[in-house]
C-alpha positions as CSV (number, residue, x, y, z in Angstrom):
1,X,12.0,-97.6,25.6
2,X,9.3,-96.6,24.3
3,X,10.6,-95.2,21.1
4,X,8.1,-92.8,19.4
5,X,8.4,-91.8,15.7
6,X,6.4,-88.7,14.7
7,X,5.3,-88.1,11.1
8,X,3.2,-85.4,9.8
9,X,4.3,-82.6,12.2
10,X,7.3,-80.3,12.2
11,X,10.1,-79.9,14.6
12,X,8.7,-76.8,16.3
13,X,5.4,-78.5,16.9
14,X,7.2,-81.5,18.5
15,X,9.4,-79.2,20.6
16,X,6.3,-77.4,21.9
17,X,4.5,-80.6,23.1
18,X,7.5,-82.7,24.0
19,X,8.0,-81.9,27.7
20,X,4.4,-82.2,28.9
21,X,3.7,-85.2,26.6
22,X,6.8,-86.9,27.8
23,X,5.8,-86.4,31.5
24,X,2.2,-87.6,30.8
25,X,3.5,-90.8,29.0
26,X,6.0,-91.5,31.7
27,X,3.1,-91.3,34.3
28,X,0.9,-93.6,32.2
29,X,3.8,-96.2,31.8
30,X,4.9,-95.8,35.4
31,X,8.5,-95.2,34.4
32,X,11.1,-92.4,34.2
33,X,11.1,-89.9,31.4
34,X,14.6,-91.0,30.5
35,X,13.1,-94.3,29.1
36,X,11.6,-92.5,26.1
37,X,13.0,-91.5,22.7
38,X,11.1,-89.1,20.4
39,X,12.1,-89.1,16.8
40,X,11.1,-86.9,13.9
41,X,12.6,-88.3,10.7
42,X,13.2,-86.1,7.7
43,X,11.1,-87.6,4.9
44,X,9.7,-86.5,1.6
45,X,6.2,-87.9,0.7
46,X,5.1,-88.2,-2.8
47,X,1.7,-88.8,-4.3
48,X,0.7,-88.9,-7.9
49,X,4.0,-87.5,-9.0
50,X,3.9,-84.5,-6.6
51,X,5.4,-83.8,-3.2
52,X,2.7,-83.9,-0.5
53,X,2.6,-83.2,3.2
54,X,2.9,-86.2,5.5
55,X,-0.1,-87.7,7.2
56,X,0.0,-87.5,11.0
57,X,1.0,-91.1,11.8
58,X,2.7,-91.8,15.2
59,X,4.5,-95.1,15.6
60,X,5.2,-96.4,19.0
61,X,7.8,-99.1,19.4
62,X,7.8,-100.6,22.9
63,X,7.5,-103.7,25.1
64,X,3.8,-104.5,25.4
65,X,2.1,-103.0,28.5
66,X,-1.5,-104.2,27.9
67,X,-4.7,-102.7,26.3
68,X,-5.5,-100.3,29.1
69,X,-2.1,-98.7,29.0
70,X,-2.1,-98.7,25.2
71,X,-5.4,-96.9,25.2
72,X,-4.2,-94.3,27.6
73,X,-0.9,-93.8,25.8
74,X,-2.7,-93.4,22.4
75,X,-5.2,-91.0,23.7
76,X,-2.5,-88.8,25.3
77,X,-0.6,-88.6,22.1
78,X,-3.7,-88.0,20.1
79,X,-4.9,-85.2,22.4
80,X,-1.6,-83.3,22.3
81,X,-1.4,-83.5,18.5
82,X,-5.0,-82.5,17.9
83,X,-4.3,-79.4,20.1
84,X,-1.8,-78.4,17.3
85,X,-4.8,-78.1,15.0
86,X,-4.3,-81.4,13.1
87,X,-7.6,-82.7,11.7
88,X,-6.8,-86.4,12.4
89,X,-4.1,-88.4,14.1
90,X,-3.3,-92.1,13.8
91,X,-1.2,-94.1,16.4
92,X,0.2,-97.5,15.7
93,X,2.0,-99.7,18.1
94,X,4.8,-102.2,17.4
95,X,5.5,-104.5,20.4
96,X,9.0,-105.9,20.9
97,X,9.7,-109.2,22.5
98,X,12.1,-109.1,25.5
99,X,13.7,-112.3,24.2
100,X,14.5,-110.5,20.8
101,X,15.6,-107.1,22.2
102,X,19.3,-107.0,23.1
103,X,21.2,-104.4,25.1
104,X,25.0,-104.8,24.9
105,X,24.6,-108.3,23.6
106,X,22.2,-109.6,26.2
107,X,18.5,-110.0,25.7
108,X,16.1,-108.2,28.0
109,X,14.4,-111.4,29.3
110,X,17.3,-112.3,31.4
């Protein structure tokens, strides 16, 4: 955890940035790189009856770490994606509650 879902980029772009981005995010969160999951779902986007390219929207699912860490995290993700030549990047966070997150049947608040 964190689980990061990338939309609006392709697999090669994610491969190119994944290692340095992962290392920077681990430094920001003060945790190991093995805590992260990067996902690139295969989706088709439709607008006005036509297939369209996905908008670069990055969803971060994690346990809340506070505004300062969130700001640094979002800025790091944004910087790497803007370097790919994207005109704009949006990052959204979904915070999980430790009481509502279970691993092998036990919630993480124990």
